[in-house]
Backbone as numpy.savetxt, mean C-alpha at the origin, in Angstrom:
# Nx Ny Nz CAx CAy CAz Cx Cy Cz
0.20 2.35 -3.49 -0.21 3.05 -3.39 0.67 4.20 -3.22
0.92 8.23 -7.84 1.64 8.60 -7.44 1.88 9.28 -5.65
0.68 8.81 -4.98 0.75 8.65 -3.42 0.51 10.36 -2.63
0.61 10.95 -3.35 -0.10 12.08 -4.81 0.58 12.57 -5.19
1.67 12.72 -5.57 2.70 13.66 -6.06 2.24 14.57 -5.75
2.10 14.96 -4.08 1.39 16.80 -4.06 1.26 15.73 -2.08
1.69 16.59 -1.43 1.86 16.61 -0.14 0.33 16.91 1.06
-0.43 17.27 -0.13 -2.23 17.64 0.63 -2.74 16.77 0.45
-2.64 14.81 0.12 -3.85 14.64 -0.20 -4.22 13.82 1.75
-4.97 13.67 1.45 -5.97 13.11 2.51 -6.15 11.82 2.62
-6.08 11.66 3.45 -6.45 9.71 4.03 -8.23 9.79 3.71
-8.21 8.29 3.53 -9.57 7.94 3.27 -10.35 8.52 4.53
-11.60 8.74 3.80 -12.93 9.28 5.45 -13.72 7.95 5.76
-14.06 7.05 4.60 -14.57 6.27 5.83 -16.17 5.86 4.67
-15.94 6.14 4.06 -17.70 6.73 2.97 -17.20 5.41 2.21
-18.49 4.50 1.55 -18.23 3.35 0.81 -18.88 4.77 -0.84
-18.35 3.96 -2.26 -18.51 4.37 -3.01 -19.17 2.79 -3.55
-19.50 2.93 -4.63 -19.72 1.53 -5.79 -18.70 1.69 -7.07
-17.66 0.88 -7.38 -17.31 0.67 -8.57 -18.57 0.38 -9.55
-19.51 0.15 -9.52 -20.42 -0.69 -10.71 -21.72 -0.35 -9.63
-22.70 -0.27 -10.40 -24.09 -1.17 -10.28 -24.18 -2.62 -8.97
-24.14 -2.97 -8.43 -23.57 -4.31 -7.70 -25.40 -4.96 -8.04
-25.77 -6.43 -7.22 -26.16 -7.15 -6.78 -26.15 -7.52 -5.73
-26.74 -6.75 -4.53 -26.90 -6.31 -2.91 -26.30 -8.23 -2.61
-26.92 -8.94 -3.10 -27.21 -10.22 -2.50 -25.88 -11.38 -2.59
-25.13 -10.72 -4.23 -24.71 -12.07 -5.16 -22.64 -10.28 -4.90
-22.61 -9.31 -4.31 -21.79 -8.61 -4.12 -20.37 -8.46 -4.09
-19.39 -9.29 -5.24 -17.70 -9.26 -4.28 -18.08 -7.77 -3.85
-17.26 -7.85 -2.39 -17.26 -6.14 -1.82 -16.01 -6.41 -1.45
-15.20 -4.98 -1.77 -13.88 -5.36 -1.72 -12.84 -4.12 -0.91
-12.58 -3.86 0.23 -12.15 -2.85 0.74 -10.97 -2.38 0.60
-10.65 -0.78 0.18 -9.90 -0.52 -0.54 -8.88 0.92 0.61
-7.90 1.19 1.04 -7.58 2.70 1.15 -7.58 2.88 0.04
-8.19 4.14 -0.84 -7.90 4.71 -1.83 -7.42 6.21 -1.94
-6.06 6.09 -1.01 -5.40 7.70 -0.79 -4.24 6.70 -1.71
-4.36 5.70 -1.93 -2.41 5.15 -2.45 -2.43 4.72 -4.16
-2.48 5.95 -4.71 -1.56 6.55 -6.28 -0.45 5.54 -6.07
-0.18 4.78 -6.98 -0.79 4.14 -8.08 -1.84 3.23 -7.96
-1.88 2.44 -7.19 -2.29 0.89 -6.82 -3.79 1.35 -6.73
-4.35 2.21 -5.91 -5.50 2.57 -5.72 -5.70 4.07 -4.88
-7.05 5.00 -5.80 -6.88 6.61 -5.91 -7.98 6.82 -6.67
-8.86 7.65 -6.66 -9.36 9.01 -7.73 -8.95 9.14 -8.48
-9.09 8.70 -10.35 -8.60 9.26 -10.82 -9.56 10.59 -11.07
-8.71 11.87 -12.48 -9.35 13.31 -12.26 -11.15 13.50 -12.24
-11.71 12.69 -12.45 -12.93 12.37 -12.87 -14.20 11.83 -10.85
-12.85 11.37 -10.29 -13.68 11.10 -9.05 -13.69 10.09 -9.23
-13.46 8.82 -9.95 -13.40 7.73 -10.23 -12.34 6.74 -9.67
-12.63 5.57 -9.36 -11.94 4.71 -8.82 -10.83 3.73 -9.71
-9.58 4.20 -9.57 -8.34 3.79 -10.64 -7.33 3.12 -9.84
-6.36 2.76 -10.54 -4.93 2.17 -10.39 -5.18 0.93 -10.26
-3.80 -0.25 -9.81 -3.27 -1.72 -9.88 -4.31 -2.03 -8.92
-4.36 -2.07 -8.36 -5.53 -2.89 -7.45 -7.24 -2.41 -7.92
-8.00 -1.25 -7.95 -8.77 -1.09 -8.40 -9.05 -2.36 -9.51
-8.12 -1.81 -10.82 -8.04 -3.04 -12.13 -9.05 -5.04 -11.87
-7.58 -4.76 -10.69 -7.20 -6.22 -10.68 -8.05 -6.07 -10.02
-9.12 -5.90 -9.02 -10.64 -6.08 -8.22 -11.51 -6.26 -9.47
-11.49 -5.80 -9.91 -12.58 -5.61 -11.48 -12.13 -6.98 -12.24
-11.37 -7.60 -12.72 -10.60 -8.76 -13.08 -11.39 -9.80 -11.97
-10.90 -9.89 -11.01 -11.08 -10.49 -9.66 -13.15 -11.00 -10.23
-13.13 -10.38 -10.14 -14.97 -9.64 -9.92 -15.24 -10.50 -11.69
-15.32 -10.31 -12.32 -15.24 -10.85 -13.85 -14.67 -11.87 -13.27
-14.19 -12.64 -13.20 -13.37 -14.48 -12.75 -14.27 -14.95 -11.96
-15.36 -14.06 -10.67 -16.27 -14.94 -9.84 -17.61 -15.25 -10.04
-18.02 -13.74 -11.89 -19.03 -14.48 -11.85 -19.78 -12.99 -11.43
-19.21 -12.19 -10.42 -20.11 -11.65 -9.23 -20.50 -10.09 -9.24
-20.45 -9.02 -9.44 -20.30 -7.59 -9.55 -19.86 -6.99 -8.17
-19.22 -6.13 -8.99 -18.52 -6.11 -7.42 -18.75 -4.18 -7.47
-18.06 -4.53 -5.74 -18.99 -2.74 -4.77 -17.49 -2.66 -4.18
-17.23 -1.67 -4.89 -15.65 -1.48 -3.66 -15.88 -0.38 -2.25
-15.58 -0.45 -1.11 -16.01 0.12 0.01 -14.42 0.82 0.37
-14.56 2.35 0.84 -13.17 3.03 1.11 -13.73 2.86 2.29
-12.42 2.65 2.97 -11.98 3.36 4.11 -10.52 3.37 4.64
-10.71 3.53 6.42 -8.90 4.04 6.11 -8.13 2.76 6.27
-6.82 3.06 6.21 -5.61 1.68 5.98 -6.80 0.37 7.48
-6.34 1.47 8.96 -6.59 0.82 10.02 -8.01 0.12 9.90
-8.33 0.73 9.08 -10.16 -0.18 9.34 -10.49 -1.15 8.19
-9.43 -1.36 7.69 -9.84 -2.39 6.70 -9.89 -3.98 7.17
-9.09 -4.40 8.08 -9.18 -5.14 9.27 -10.50 -5.75 9.58
-11.05 -4.61 10.19 -11.81 -4.88 11.32 -13.46 -4.60 10.28
-13.32 -4.32 9.44 -14.57 -4.14 8.43 -14.39 -5.48 7.50
-13.43 -6.18 7.04 -13.04 -7.47 6.95 -14.08 -8.60 7.95
-13.16 -8.05 9.59 -13.74 -9.20 10.13 -14.87 -9.23 10.72
-15.82 -8.15 10.56 -17.44 -8.05 10.90 -18.27 -8.36 9.52
-17.57 -8.89 8.86 -18.40 -9.52 7.66 -18.80 -8.30 7.27
-18.52 -6.70 7.09 -18.60 -5.74 5.43 -18.06 -6.12 4.55
-17.16 -5.91 4.58 -16.39 -6.68 2.76 -16.31 -8.05 2.78
-15.65 -8.13 1.84 -15.11 -9.90 1.50 -13.62 -9.69 1.23
-13.13 -8.66 0.90 -11.48 -9.06 0.67 -11.20 -7.76 0.79
-9.91 -7.61 1.23 -8.92 -6.52 1.03 -7.99 -6.35 0.09
-7.86 -5.67 -1.04 -6.93 -5.68 -2.07 -6.19 -3.73 -1.80
-5.72 -3.75 -1.12 -5.45 -2.81 -0.76 -3.19 -2.14 -0.54
-2.69 -3.14 -1.10 -1.32 -3.02 -0.45 -1.01 -3.04 0.25
-1.99 -4.89 1.37 -1.62 -4.99 2.72 -0.65 -6.16 2.45
0.26 -6.14 3.49 1.77 -6.83 3.60 1.43 -8.21 4.49
0.92 -9.19 4.42 1.12 -10.49 4.79 2.20 -10.80 6.06
1.30 -10.86 7.22 2.47 -10.34 8.10 2.76 -11.77 9.50
2.99 -12.08 10.22 2.40 -13.08 11.63 1.44 -12.43 12.23
1.86 -11.17 12.23 0.59 -10.28 13.55 -0.90 -10.00 12.93
-1.15 -9.41 10.85 -2.27 -9.56 10.70 -2.67 -11.31 10.65
-1.85 -11.88 10.02 -2.08 -13.57 9.92 -3.24 -14.34 10.86
-2.61 -13.00 12.10 -3.29 -13.78 13.37 -5.28 -13.45 13.48
-6.01 -12.14 12.63 -7.05 -12.19 12.43 -7.33 -12.62 11.10
-7.33 -12.14 10.04 -7.05 -12.68 9.31 -7.07 -14.10 7.99
-7.10 -14.11 6.93 -6.26 -15.42 6.01 -6.24 -13.99 4.98
-4.86 -14.50 3.94 -4.07 -14.12 2.74 -4.48 -14.87 2.03
-3.89 -14.18 0.41 -4.54 -15.29 -0.73 -2.23 -15.62 -0.70
-2.54 -15.70 -2.19 -0.25 -16.44 -2.40 -0.46 -14.37 -2.43
0.86 -14.42 -2.55 0.91 -12.67 -2.83 0.99 -12.02 -3.78
0.94 -11.16 -4.85 1.36 -10.36 -6.02 1.18 -9.76 -6.36
2.47 -9.14 -4.90 3.18 -7.34 -5.37 4.30 -8.13 -4.30
5.64 -7.66 -4.56 6.85 -7.56 -3.97 7.72 -6.36 -3.81
7.76 -6.10 -2.13 8.08 -4.29 -2.36 8.97 -4.65 -0.50
9.54 -3.29 -0.59 9.81 -3.20 1.03 10.28 -1.82 1.42
10.81 -1.33 2.29 9.95 -0.45 3.02 11.59 0.20 2.96
11.08 2.36 2.74 12.34 2.67 2.99 12.02 4.00 3.34
13.11 4.97 2.92 13.36 6.21 4.07 13.07 7.46 3.22
12.28 8.46 3.60 12.37 9.36 3.37 12.70 10.26 4.38
13.98 11.49 3.62 14.39 12.40 4.44 14.54 13.57 4.32
15.06 14.57 5.10 15.45 15.64 4.52 16.59 16.08 3.48
16.65 17.15 2.65 17.44 16.45 1.95 18.58 17.40 1.97
19.55 18.01 3.17 20.18 18.47 3.69 19.91 17.49 5.12
19.14 15.92 5.10 19.83 15.35 6.30 21.69 14.42 6.31
22.13 14.17 6.99 23.29 13.88 7.41 22.71 11.67 7.59
21.56 11.80 7.47 21.70 9.98 7.22 21.18 9.40 6.18
21.56 8.48 6.62 22.67 7.63 5.61 21.64 6.18 5.14
21.34 5.86 6.32 20.92 4.27 6.46 20.15 4.24 7.29
19.44 2.95 8.06 18.39 3.20 8.85 19.44 2.87 9.86
20.43 2.68 9.67 21.17 2.52 10.98 21.06 3.41 11.87
20.93 4.44 10.89 21.39 6.10 11.70 19.95 6.80 11.92
18.82 5.86 11.72 17.43 6.24 13.21 17.82 5.83 14.22
18.88 4.33 14.37 18.59 3.87 15.57 19.41 4.61 17.25
19.96 5.72 16.64 19.89 6.78 18.25 19.03 7.39 18.81
18.92 7.38 20.31 18.38 7.45 20.85 18.14 9.44 20.49
16.49 9.70 20.45 16.48 11.07 19.84 15.87 11.10 18.43
15.95 10.55 17.77 14.96 9.95 16.39 14.12 9.88 16.24
13.04 10.99 15.66 11.79 11.21 15.14 11.51 10.17 14.08
10.88 9.81 13.76 10.29 8.94 12.93 8.44 9.32 12.39
8.50 9.53 11.44 6.98 8.82 11.15 6.16 7.73 10.59
4.87 7.79 10.52 4.96 6.45 9.87 2.94 6.15 9.45
3.17 5.94 8.57 1.78 5.95 8.44 0.47 4.79 9.18
-0.21 5.41 10.57 -0.67 4.18 11.30 -1.63 2.99 10.60
-1.34 1.93 11.05 -1.67 1.01 10.75 -0.69 0.07 9.95
0.72 0.80 9.39 1.08 0.12 8.79 2.67 -0.21 9.24
3.39 -1.08 8.87 4.53 -2.36 8.40 5.51 -1.23 8.83
5.53 -0.18 8.28 6.56 1.22 8.42 6.28 1.35 10.41
5.21 1.50 10.55 4.68 1.84 12.19 5.04 0.82 12.51
4.60 -0.31 12.55 4.55 -1.42 13.42 6.80 -1.86 13.49
7.33 -2.09 12.35 8.73 -1.83 11.98 9.51 -1.19 12.76
9.02 0.07 13.05 9.53 1.68 13.61 9.97 1.23 15.57
8.45 0.59 15.53 8.33 0.15 17.50 8.65 -0.78 17.52
8.89 -1.98 16.84 9.65 -3.17 17.01 11.44 -2.92 17.31
11.62 -2.18 16.26 13.29 -2.12 16.19 13.74 -0.62 16.45
12.98 -0.25 16.19 13.81 1.76 16.98 13.30 2.21 18.63
13.98 1.26 19.24 13.21 1.36 20.87 13.63 2.98 21.06
14.55 3.45 20.56 14.85 5.08 21.41 14.77 5.85 20.67
13.85 5.88 19.40 13.34 6.47 18.96 12.12 7.21 18.71
11.63 8.86 18.69 10.22 8.27 18.83 9.41 8.10 17.45
8.23 7.26 17.64 8.09 7.21 16.54 6.01 7.66 16.59
5.93 8.36 15.43 4.87 9.19 15.88 4.12 8.57 14.23
2.77 8.15 14.98 2.24 7.41 13.44 1.15 8.83 13.25
0.69 8.87 11.62 -0.29 9.57 11.91 -1.16 9.58 10.50
-2.18 9.80 9.99 -3.29 9.33 9.40 -2.83 9.05 7.62
-1.97 9.87 7.57 -1.59 9.49 5.89 -0.25 9.86 6.01
0.26 8.98 4.91 1.56 9.05 4.03 1.70 10.51 3.65
0.69 11.41 3.14 1.01 12.60 2.21 1.26 13.73 3.75
1.18 13.43 4.82 1.40 14.88 6.26 2.54 14.04 6.83
2.79 12.21 6.64 4.67 11.85 7.62 5.14 12.09 6.50
5.26 12.27 4.81 5.94 13.20 3.75 6.61 14.64 4.44
4.79 15.33 4.73 5.23 17.37 5.31 6.26 16.99 6.37
5.76 16.15 7.68 6.60 16.03 8.33 8.17 16.25 8.79
7.98 15.78 7.04 10.11 15.39 6.64 10.24 16.67 6.26
9.73 17.27 5.16 9.76 18.12 4.61 9.95 19.65 5.02
9.22 19.28 6.67 8.81 20.69 7.26 9.96 20.70 8.66
10.80 19.25 8.35 11.45 19.51 9.86 11.34 19.03 10.71
9.90 18.22 10.61 9.74 17.95 12.07 9.38 16.07 12.80
10.15 15.63 11.71 10.24 14.69 11.67 11.43 13.97 10.82
12.60 13.52 11.17 13.66 12.88 10.62 13.46 12.23 9.34
12.68 11.16 9.88 12.85 10.07 8.94 11.78 9.63 8.26
10.88 9.70 7.21 9.26 8.52 6.94 9.38 7.24 6.57
9.53 6.46 7.16 9.22 4.56 6.42 7.59 4.28 5.87
8.28 4.13 4.53 7.62 3.86 4.13 7.37 2.77 2.84
6.69 1.96 1.92 7.17 1.28 0.70 7.78 2.37 -0.27
8.94 1.37 -0.16 10.23 2.14 -1.27 9.48 2.75 -2.78
9.05 2.63 -3.61 7.91 3.36 -4.19 6.90 4.55 -3.83
6.68 4.45 -2.95 6.03 5.42 -2.62 6.58 6.79 -2.30
8.03 5.98 -1.31 8.82 6.94 -0.90 9.66 7.73 -2.11
9.72 7.03 -3.16 10.35 7.21 -4.55 9.48 8.88 -5.09
7.73 8.50 -5.13 6.75 9.03 -5.82 6.80 10.60 -4.34
7.28 10.35 -3.38 7.07 11.84 -2.05 8.61 12.58 -2.70
9.43 11.72 -2.83 11.26 12.68 -3.22 10.44 13.02 -4.36
10.01 12.17 -5.65 10.19 13.73 -7.43 8.60 14.36 -7.00
7.63 14.49 -6.13 7.25 16.11 -5.79 7.90 16.78 -5.28
8.96 16.76 -4.03 9.56 17.29 -3.50 11.06 17.13 -3.36
11.71 17.62 -4.80 13.23 17.07 -4.89 14.24 18.09 -4.01
13.42 19.13 -3.78 14.04 20.74 -3.07 14.33 20.71 -1.67
13.57 20.11 -0.82 13.16 19.39 0.14 13.25 18.12 1.14
13.31 17.31 -0.28 13.23 15.77 0.70 14.37 14.88 -0.63
14.89 13.65 0.82 15.83 12.36 -0.42 15.31 11.63 0.40
14.92 10.93 -1.35 14.81 9.02 -0.99 16.08 8.04 -0.15
16.41 8.03 0.53 16.95 6.00 0.84 16.07 5.52 -0.17
16.49 5.21 -0.92 15.47 3.47 -1.33 16.47 2.02 -1.34
17.35 2.13 -1.13 17.87 1.06 0.00 17.15 0.18 0.67
16.54 -0.73 0.23 15.40 -1.18 1.52 16.03 -1.75 2.75
15.50 -2.13 3.97 16.33 -2.67 4.79 14.64 -3.43 5.35
13.86 -4.00 4.61 13.02 -4.48 4.98 12.09 -5.06 3.50
11.79 -6.57 3.24 11.19 -6.65 2.16 10.16 -6.95 2.58
8.62 -7.17 1.13 7.48 -7.50 1.96 6.96 -7.54 0.52
6.26 -8.38 1.58 4.89 -9.32 -0.01 3.56 -8.91 -0.28
2.58 -8.52 -1.06 1.78 -7.41 -0.29 0.54 -9.07 -0.56
-0.72 -9.23 0.15 -1.92 -10.19 -0.64 -2.80 -9.54 -0.78
-4.09 -10.38 -1.05 -5.38 -10.34 -0.80 -6.07 -10.64 0.62
-6.34 -9.93 1.48 -6.96 -10.18 2.71 -8.68 -11.05 1.92
-8.39 -12.47 3.25 -9.82 -13.28 3.77 -10.11 -13.25 4.80
-11.16 -13.61 4.80 -11.77 -13.91 6.67 -10.89 -15.71 6.67
-11.27 -15.52 7.77 -10.34 -16.52 7.61 -11.25 -17.66 8.38
-11.08 -18.81 7.64 -12.21 -19.98 6.91 -13.13 -20.09 5.90
-12.79 -18.97 5.03 -13.28 -19.27 3.39 -12.30 -19.52 2.91
-12.42 -20.35 3.12 -11.43 -21.65 2.07 -11.78 -21.99 0.93
-13.32 -21.49 0.36 -13.48 -21.38 -0.85 -13.23 -20.69 -1.65
-13.54 -18.95 -1.14 -12.56 -17.66 -1.87 -11.70 -17.52 -1.59
-10.46 -18.16 -0.97 -9.03 -18.01 -0.61 -8.83 -18.76 -2.12
-9.52 -20.01 -2.07 -8.68 -20.76 -3.34 -9.47 -20.91 -4.38
-10.40 -19.66 -5.07 -10.59 -19.27 -5.67 -9.75 -18.10 -6.32
-9.48 -16.82 -5.84 -8.43 -15.87 -5.02 -7.44 -17.07 -5.43
-6.61 -17.87 -5.26 -5.52 -18.64 -5.82 -5.06 -18.86 -7.08
-6.16 -19.40 -7.36 -5.99 -19.60 -8.76 -6.50 -18.72 -9.94
-7.61 -17.43 -9.68 -7.53 -16.21 -10.37 -5.48 -15.65 -10.55
-5.17 -15.55 -9.04 -3.72 -14.61 -8.91 -2.75 -15.29 -10.36
-3.05 -16.90 -10.07 -2.15 -17.67 -10.86 -2.64 -17.60 -12.68
-3.66 -17.83 -12.65 -3.90 -17.27 -13.94 -3.95 -15.89 -14.66
-3.97 -14.94 -13.83 -3.88 -13.61 -13.88 -2.12 -13.11 -14.61
-1.36 -13.59 -13.78 -0.26 -13.94 -13.23 0.43 -14.31 -14.80
-0.32 -15.32 -15.12 0.60 -16.32 -16.48 -0.52 -15.23 -17.81
-1.27 -14.97 -18.16 -1.51 -14.32 -18.62 -0.99 -12.67 -19.18
-0.25 -12.03 -18.22 0.97 -11.08 -18.48 -0.08 -9.91 -18.27
-1.25 -10.13 -17.63 -1.74 -9.05 -17.02 -1.42 -8.00 -15.79
-0.16 -8.73 -15.32 0.16 -7.92 -14.23 1.32 -6.85 -14.78
1.76 -7.54 -16.07 2.34 -6.52 -16.91 2.20 -5.47 -17.11
0.66 -6.10 -17.81 0.33 -4.61 -18.43 0.01 -4.01 -17.51
-0.60 -3.68 -16.00 -1.45 -3.11 -15.17 0.28 -2.79 -14.65
1.32 -2.83 -15.03 2.84 -2.06 -14.46 3.23 -1.08 -15.62
3.13 -1.32 -16.89 3.18 -0.80 -18.42 2.80 0.47 -18.39
0.59 0.45 -17.31 0.44 1.65 -17.21 0.19 2.50 -15.72
0.47 2.05 -15.36 0.84 2.77 -13.42 1.96 2.52 -13.22
2.73 2.17 -13.48 4.08 2.10 -12.62 5.06 2.40 -14.05
5.54 2.59 -14.37 6.55 2.51 -16.18 7.99 3.50 -15.53
7.48 4.72 -14.59 8.49 4.95 -13.93 9.43 4.38 -13.18
8.57 3.61 -12.42 9.44 2.80 -10.84 9.81 1.51 -11.82
9.13 1.03 -12.94 9.78 -0.05 -13.66 11.25 0.75 -13.81
11.22 1.40 -14.30 12.34 1.13 -15.14 13.94 2.12 -13.74
13.01 2.91 -12.82 13.83 3.11 -11.42 14.25 2.21 -11.00
13.61 0.59 -10.83 13.53 -0.71 -9.91 15.12 -1.31 -11.17
14.40 -1.24 -12.40 16.10 -1.84 -13.10 17.35 -1.40 -13.37
17.03 -0.02 -13.29 18.38 0.77 -12.79 19.04 0.42 -11.91
18.13 0.17 -10.68 18.76 -0.57 -8.99 18.98 -2.20 -8.78
18.82 -2.75 -10.25 19.07 -3.77 -10.66 18.09 -4.77 -9.58
16.69 -4.32 -9.26 16.60 -5.04 -8.40 15.00 -5.11 -9.39
14.74 -6.45 -9.09 13.26 -7.50 -9.72 12.07 -5.99 -9.55
11.27 -6.24 -10.74 10.33 -5.48 -10.56 8.49 -5.45 -9.31
8.13 -4.54 -9.33 6.73 -5.32 -7.69 5.96 -5.84 -8.30
5.62 -6.35 -9.16 4.78 -7.10 -9.52 5.16 -7.69 -10.70
5.02 -9.19 -9.66 5.30 -10.36 -10.39 5.65 -12.19 -9.56
């Protein structure tokens, strides 16, 4: 999730919207945090757009069910799934042991890493430089950036904020020493603010993203995994990368790192 090529991006308000006109009794209801371009966002027309939106549309077609998208703040997605308000989470969600205690996950569909955004004139060069006492870390609430920082930077002051745009602004305005988030988003925020920020893109944690599913729903999990296998084999992920992640693909090639969708 250019996330959004500006530092004024607001977090999702939690109000639902429909991607199409669904049949209430058979809709595939997918939850997303719609503040994460190019994976899920609203385009200039106010319509849902992005890698995960297109994938959700294709998954619904594969399952033969009308699609309904529901917008939630990221930290509200798992509770919504557990409560039965949504059927799936497709929102750049990292599969980890903590989350697996609450929900089930599909096979991975994307692979990324945690990186850092720092001030342009900062002396920070690696994650080791923020392990010292008094370091100020910004992270989006409910993300693996926040959980990693709290677990691995005990002497730092970790502030969890509602949106990645606010986290990036904290760095740009000198209120935080580093913003920890996924590699591609860090790159995009740097590109939007090259005069005030610097991206440290060498990953310090590798992650994989999966589709979230309610525990016990083995039938849907099996169908989702079969869909992902066919989707990958059909070249659909490559097409989505060409449409939404061309600049990022070039960057990763220059860094001699594999592309995120694979």
